[in-house]
Backbone as JSON Lines, residues from 0, in Angstrom:
{"i":0,"aa":"X","n":[136.19,133.56,110.73],"ca":[135.83,133.4,109.35],"c":[135.99,134.7,108.58]}
{"i":1,"aa":"X","n":[135.63,135.79,109.21],"ca":[135.71,137.09,108.53],"c":[137.16,137.49,108.27]}
{"i":2,"aa":"X","n":[138.07,137.08,109.17],"ca":[139.48,137.41,108.98],"c":[140.02,136.68,107.75]}
{"i":3,"aa":"X","n":[139.65,135.44,107.57],"ca":[140.12,134.66,106.42],"c":[139.59,135.26,105.12]}
{"i":4,"aa":"X","n":[138.35,135.69,105.13],"ca":[137.78,136.3,103.92],"c":[138.49,137.61,103.6]}
{"i":5,"aa":"X","n":[138.82,138.4,104.64],"ca":[139.55,139.65,104.41],"c":[140.95,139.39,103.88]}
{"i":6,"aa":"X","n":[141.61,138.37,104.43],"ca":[142.95,138.03,103.94],"c":[142.91,137.56,102.5]}
{"i":7,"aa":"X","n":[141.9,136.76,102.17],"ca":[141.76,136.28,100.8],"c":[141.5,137.44,99.84]}
{"i":8,"aa":"X","n":[140.66,138.37,100.26],"ca":[140.36,139.54,99.43],"c":[141.62,140.4,99.24]}
{"i":9,"aa":"X","n":[142.39,140.58,100.31],"ca":[143.62,141.36,100.22],"c":[144.65,140.68,99.33]}
{"i":10,"aa":"X","n":[144.75,139.36,99.44],"ca":[145.7,138.62,98.62],"c":[145.33,138.71,97.14]}
{"i":11,"aa":"X","n":[144.05,138.58,96.84],"ca":[143.6,138.69,95.45],"c":[143.88,140.08,94.91]}
{"i":12,"aa":"X","n":[143.67,141.1,95.74],"ca":[143.93,142.47,95.31],"c":[145.42,142.7,95.04]}
{"i":13,"aa":"X","n":[146.28,142.15,95.9],"ca":[147.73,142.3,95.7],"c":[148.16,141.59,94.42]}
{"i":14,"aa":"X","n":[147.67,140.37,94.2],"ca":[148.04,139.62,93.0],"c":[147.56,140.34,91.74]}
{"i":15,"aa":"X","n":[146.35,140.88,91.78],"ca":[145.84,141.63,90.63],"c":[146.66,142.87,90.35]}
{"i":16,"aa":"X","n":[147.04,143.59,91.41],"ca":[147.83,144.81,91.24],"c":[149.22,144.49,90.67]}
{"i":17,"aa":"X","n":[149.86,143.47,91.24],"ca":[151.2,143.09,90.77],"c":[151.12,142.62,89.32]}
{"i":18,"aa":"X","n":[150.1,141.82,89.0],"ca":[149.95,141.32,87.62],"c":[149.71,142.43,86.62]}
{"i":19,"aa":"X","n":[148.87,143.38,86.97],"ca":[148.6,144.48,86.03],"c":[149.82,145.38,85.87]}
{"i":20,"aa":"X","n":[150.55,145.65,86.94],"ca":[151.77,146.46,86.83],"c":[152.84,145.73,86.02]}
{"i":21,"aa":"X","n":[152.94,144.41,86.2],"ca":[153.91,143.63,85.44],"c":[153.59,143.7,83.95]}
{"i":22,"aa":"X","n":[152.32,143.49,83.59],"ca":[151.92,143.53,82.18],"c":[152.14,144.91,81.57]}
{"i":23,"aa":"X","n":[151.94,145.94,82.38],"ca":[152.05,147.31,81.86],"c":[153.51,147.75,81.72]}
{"i":24,"aa":"X","n":[154.37,147.35,82.63],"ca":[155.72,147.9,82.68],"c":[156.8,147.05,82.03]}
{"i":25,"aa":"X","n":[156.57,145.76,81.79],"ca":[157.61,144.9,81.25],"c":[157.5,144.8,79.73]}
{"i":26,"aa":"X","n":[158.65,144.66,79.1],"ca":[158.68,144.51,77.65],"c":[158.37,143.06,77.27]}
{"i":27,"aa":"X","n":[158.16,142.86,75.98],"ca":[157.85,141.52,75.48],"c":[159.05,140.59,75.67]}
{"i":28,"aa":"X","n":[160.25,141.11,75.48],"ca":[161.46,140.29,75.67],"c":[161.57,139.8,77.1]}
{"i":29,"aa":"X","n":[161.32,140.69,78.04],"ca":[161.41,140.32,79.45],"c":[160.35,139.29,79.8]}
{"i":30,"aa":"X","n":[159.16,139.45,79.27],"ca":[158.09,138.48,79.54],"c":[158.45,137.11,78.97]}
{"i":31,"aa":"X","n":[159.08,137.08,77.8],"ca":[159.48,135.81,77.2],"c":[160.55,135.12,78.05]}
{"i":32,"aa":"X","n":[161.52,135.87,78.54],"ca":[162.57,135.3,79.38],"c":[161.96,134.8,80.69]}
{"i":33,"aa":"X","n":[161.04,135.57,81.26],"ca":[160.37,135.15,82.49],"c":[159.57,133.87,82.26]}
{"i":34,"aa":"X","n":[158.9,133.77,81.12],"ca":[158.14,132.55,80.81],"c":[159.09,131.36,80.69]}
{"i":35,"aa":"X","n":[160.25,131.57,80.09],"ca":[161.25,130.51,79.97],"c":[161.7,130.05,81.36]}
{"i":36,"aa":"X","n":[161.94,131.0,82.25],"ca":[162.4,130.65,83.6],"c":[161.31,129.91,84.38]}
{"i":37,"aa":"X","n":[160.07,130.32,84.24],"ca":[158.98,129.61,84.9],"c":[158.86,128.2,84.34]}
{"i":38,"aa":"X","n":[159.01,128.06,83.04],"ca":[158.98,126.73,82.42],"c":[160.09,125.84,82.98]}
{"i":39,"aa":"X","n":[161.28,126.38,83.12],"ca":[162.4,125.59,83.64],"c":[162.14,125.13,85.07]}
{"i":40,"aa":"X","n":[161.64,126.03,85.91],"ca":[161.34,125.65,87.28],"c":[160.19,124.64,87.35]}
{"i":41,"aa":"X","n":[159.17,124.82,86.51],"ca":[158.05,123.88,86.51],"c":[158.5,122.5,86.06]}
{"i":42,"aa":"X","n":[159.35,122.43,85.06],"ca":[159.84,121.14,84.59],"c":[160.71,120.46,85.64]}
{"i":43,"aa":"X","n":[161.52,121.24,86.35],"ca":[162.31,120.67,87.43],"c":[161.4,120.13,88.54]}
{"i":44,"aa":"X","n":[160.34,120.85,88.85],"ca":[159.39,120.38,89.87],"c":[158.7,119.09,89.42]}
{"i":45,"aa":"X","n":[158.34,119.01,88.14],"ca":[157.71,117.79,87.63],"c":[158.68,116.62,87.73]}
{"i":46,"aa":"X","n":[159.95,116.85,87.45],"ca":[160.93,115.78,87.54],"c":[161.08,115.3,88.98]}
{"i":47,"aa":"X","n":[161.07,116.22,89.93],"ca":[161.18,115.83,91.34],"c":[159.94,115.05,91.76]}
{"i":48,"aa":"X","n":[158.77,115.51,91.34],"ca":[157.53,114.8,91.68],"c":[157.54,113.39,91.06]}
{"i":49,"aa":"X","n":[157.99,113.28,89.84],"ca":[158.09,111.97,89.19],"c":[159.04,111.06,89.95]}
{"i":50,"aa":"X","n":[160.17,111.59,90.36],"ca":[161.15,110.8,91.1],"c":[160.58,110.34,92.43]}
{"i":51,"aa":"X","n":[159.81,111.21,93.11],"ca":[159.23,110.84,94.39],"c":[158.13,109.79,94.25]}
{"i":52,"aa":"X","n":[157.38,109.84,93.16],"ca":[156.28,108.89,93.0],"c":[156.72,107.57,92.36]}
{"i":53,"aa":"X","n":[157.57,107.61,91.36],"ca":[157.94,106.4,90.62],"c":[159.22,105.79,91.16]}
{"i":54,"aa":"X","n":[160.16,106.61,91.51],"ca":[161.45,106.11,91.97],"c":[162.57,106.74,91.19]}
{"i":55,"aa":"X","n":[163.78,106.48,91.65],"ca":[164.94,107.12,91.03],"c":[165.95,106.08,90.58]}
{"i":56,"aa":"X","n":[165.49,105.07,89.85],"ca":[166.41,104.01,89.45],"c":[167.6,104.54,88.65]}
{"i":57,"aa":"X","n":[167.42,105.19,87.52],"ca":[168.62,105.77,86.91],"c":[168.88,107.15,87.53]}
{"i":58,"aa":"X","n":[169.48,107.13,88.73],"ca":[169.61,108.36,89.51],"c":[170.46,109.4,88.79]}
{"i":59,"aa":"X","n":[171.47,108.96,88.04],"ca":[172.28,109.94,87.32],"c":[171.48,110.65,86.24]}
{"i":60,"aa":"X","n":[170.5,109.96,85.64],"ca":[169.64,110.62,84.65],"c":[168.73,111.65,85.32]}
{"i":61,"aa":"X","n":[168.23,111.3,86.5],"ca":[167.41,112.27,87.25],"c":[168.24,113.5,87.6]}
{"i":62,"aa":"X","n":[169.43,113.29,88.12],"ca":[170.28,114.42,88.49],"c":[170.65,115.26,87.26]}
{"i":63,"aa":"X","n":[170.93,114.61,86.16],"ca":[171.29,115.34,84.95],"c":[170.12,116.22,84.5]}
{"i":64,"aa":"X","n":[168.92,115.67,84.49],"ca":[167.76,116.45,84.08],"c":[167.46,117.59,85.04]}
{"i":65,"aa":"X","n":[167.55,117.31,86.34],"ca":[167.28,118.34,87.33],"c":[168.31,119.47,87.27]}
{"i":66,"aa":"X","n":[169.57,119.11,87.23],"ca":[170.61,120.14,87.15],"c":[170.54,120.91,85.85]}
{"i":67,"aa":"X","n":[170.14,120.24,84.78],"ca":[170.0,120.92,83.49],"c":[168.94,122.02,83.59]}
{"i":68,"aa":"X","n":[167.79,121.71,84.16],"ca":[166.74,122.72,84.24],"c":[167.07,123.82,85.24]}
{"i":69,"aa":"X","n":[167.76,123.48,86.31],"ca":[168.18,124.52,87.26],"c":[169.21,125.43,86.61]}
{"i":70,"aa":"X","n":[170.13,124.86,85.85],"ca":[171.13,125.69,85.16],"c":[170.48,126.55,84.08]}
{"i":71,"aa":"X","n":[169.49,125.99,83.36],"ca":[168.8,126.78,82.35],"c":[168.06,127.95,83.0]}
{"i":72,"aa":"X","n":[167.51,127.73,84.2],"ca":[166.88,128.83,84.94],"c":[167.91,129.9,85.27]}
{"i":73,"aa":"X","n":[169.08,129.48,85.71],"ca":[170.15,130.44,86.02],"c":[170.59,131.22,84.79]}
{"i":74,"aa":"X","n":[170.73,130.54,83.66],"ca":[171.08,131.24,82.42],"c":[169.99,132.23,82.01]}
{"i":75,"aa":"X","n":[168.74,131.84,82.21],"ca":[167.63,132.73,81.88],"c":[167.62,133.97,82.76]}
{"i":76,"aa":"X","n":[167.9,133.8,84.04],"ca":[167.96,134.96,84.93],"c":[169.13,135.87,84.57]}
{"i":77,"aa":"X","n":[170.23,135.27,84.18],"ca":[171.37,136.07,83.74],"c":[171.03,136.88,82.49]}
{"i":78,"aa":"X","n":[170.36,136.24,81.55],"ca":[169.92,136.95,80.34],"c":[168.96,138.07,80.7]}
{"i":79,"aa":"X","n":[168.05,137.82,81.62],"ca":[167.08,138.85,82.02],"c":[167.8,140.04,82.65]}
{"i":80,"aa":"X","n":[168.76,139.78,83.51],"ca":[169.5,140.88,84.14],"c":[170.27,141.68,83.1]}
{"i":81,"aa":"X","n":[170.86,141.01,82.12],"ca":[171.62,141.71,81.1],"c":[170.72,142.54,80.2]}
{"i":82,"aa":"X","n":[169.51,142.07,79.96],"ca":[168.58,142.8,79.1],"c":[167.95,143.98,79.83]}
{"i":83,"aa":"X","n":[167.56,143.77,81.1],"ca":[166.79,144.8,81.81],"c":[167.65,145.86,82.49]}
{"i":84,"aa":"X","n":[168.92,145.61,82.7],"ca":[169.76,146.62,83.34],"c":[170.98,146.92,82.49]}
{"i":85,"aa":"X","n":[170.8,147.69,81.43],"ca":[171.93,147.98,80.54],"c":[173.01,148.84,81.19]}
{"i":86,"aa":"X","n":[172.68,149.55,82.26],"ca":[173.68,150.36,82.94],"c":[174.74,149.51,83.61]}
{"i":87,"aa":"X","n":[174.34,148.36,84.14],"ca":[175.29,147.47,84.8],"c":[176.1,146.65,83.79]}
{"i":88,"aa":"X","n":[175.54,146.44,82.62],"ca":[176.2,145.65,81.58],"c":[176.35,146.51,80.33]}
{"i":89,"aa":"X","n":[177.03,147.62,80.46],"ca":[177.15,148.58,79.36],"c":[177.93,148.01,78.18]}
{"i":90,"aa":"X","n":[178.87,147.13,78.45],"ca":[179.69,146.6,77.36],"c":[179.05,145.4,76.67]}
{"i":91,"aa":"X","n":[177.88,144.95,77.15],"ca":[177.23,143.77,76.59],"c":[175.96,144.21,75.86]}
{"i":92,"aa":"X","n":[175.93,143.98,74.55],"ca":[174.73,144.3,73.79],"c":[173.69,143.18,73.98]}
{"i":93,"aa":"X","n":[172.42,143.46,73.73],"ca":[171.42,142.39,73.85],"c":[171.69,141.21,72.93]}
{"i":94,"aa":"X","n":[172.24,141.47,71.75],"ca":[172.58,140.38,70.84],"c":[173.69,139.51,71.41]}
{"i":95,"aa":"X","n":[174.66,140.13,72.03],"ca":[175.76,139.38,72.65],"c":[175.24,138.59,73.84]}
{"i":96,"aa":"X","n":[174.33,139.17,74.61],"ca":[173.76,138.46,75.75],"c":[173.0,137.22,75.28]}
{"i":97,"aa":"X","n":[172.25,137.35,74.19],"ca":[171.52,136.2,73.65],"c":[172.49,135.15,73.11]}
{"i":98,"aa":"X","n":[173.55,135.58,72.45],"ca":[174.54,134.63,71.95],"c":[175.21,133.88,73.1]}
{"i":99,"aa":"X","n":[175.54,134.57,74.17],"ca":[176.1,133.91,75.35],"c":[175.11,132.91,75.95]}
{"i":100,"aa":"X","n":[173.85,133.29,75.98],"ca":[172.78,132.43,76.49],"c":[172.7,131.14,75.68]}
{"i":101,"aa":"X","n":[172.72,131.25,74.36],"ca":[172.64,130.08,73.5],"c":[173.9,129.22,73.61]}
{"i":102,"aa":"X","n":[175.06,129.85,73.65],"ca":[176.31,129.11,73.76],"c":[176.37,128.34,75.08]}
{"i":103,"aa":"X","n":[175.98,128.98,76.16],"ca":[175.97,128.3,77.47],"c":[175.02,127.11,77.47]}
{"i":104,"aa":"X","n":[173.88,127.25,76.79],"ca":[172.95,126.13,76.7],"c":[173.56,124.98,75.91]}
{"i":105,"aa":"X","n":[174.26,125.27,74.83],"ca":[174.88,124.21,74.05],"c":[175.92,123.46,74.87]}
{"i":106,"aa":"X","n":[176.75,124.19,75.6],"ca":[177.76,123.55,76.45],"c":[177.07,122.73,77.54]}
{"i":107,"aa":"X","n":[176.02,123.29,78.14],"ca":[175.28,122.58,79.18],"c":[174.69,121.27,78.65]}
{"i":108,"aa":"X","n":[174.12,121.31,77.46],"ca":[173.51,120.1,76.92],"c":[174.55,119.01,76.65]}
{"i":109,"aa":"X","n":[175.74,119.39,76.19],"ca":[176.79,118.39,75.99],"c":[177.24,117.8,77.33]}
{"i":110,"aa":"X","n":[177.35,118.62,78.35],"ca":[177.75,118.13,79.68],"c":[176.68,117.2,80.23]}
{"i":111,"aa":"X","n":[175.43,117.59,80.12],"ca":[174.33,116.75,80.63],"c":[174.28,115.44,79.85]}
{"i":112,"aa":"X","n":[174.45,115.5,78.54],"ca":[174.42,114.3,77.72],"c":[175.51,113.32,78.16]}
{"i":113,"aa":"X","n":[176.69,113.84,78.46],"ca":[177.78,112.95,78.88],"c":[177.55,112.43,80.3]}
{"i":114,"aa":"X","n":[176.88,113.22,81.14],"ca":[176.64,112.78,82.52],"c":[175.56,111.7,82.57]}
{"i":115,"aa":"X","n":[174.6,111.76,81.64],"ca":[173.52,110.76,81.65],"c":[174.04,109.36,81.35]}
{"i":116,"aa":"X","n":[175.13,109.28,80.65],"ca":[175.72,107.95,80.37],"c":[175.24,107.41,79.16]}
């Protein structure tokens, strides 16, 4: 019992430390992109849970929604990398990265719309 309590205390301490360092060191833009990515993953998880509980009758609609949120997560991570590491993306300004992010989403939505039928 004492081992479990120690592990729980250590885990809480690690989560608190990581959370405080994240809040202190990350910019508002990065936090917004991270929130978007968490939202995309959470929505994909909700869709999978819905499919498991209710069923997957229009399976192409389920796949379209799931792939859409997974792709949006990928676009969000790409935007985050372009914003947080300007040395690796020296030729890409943050405005250009955001424009690419929005354009990719527009193309993705048209593809998903056509796949849903």
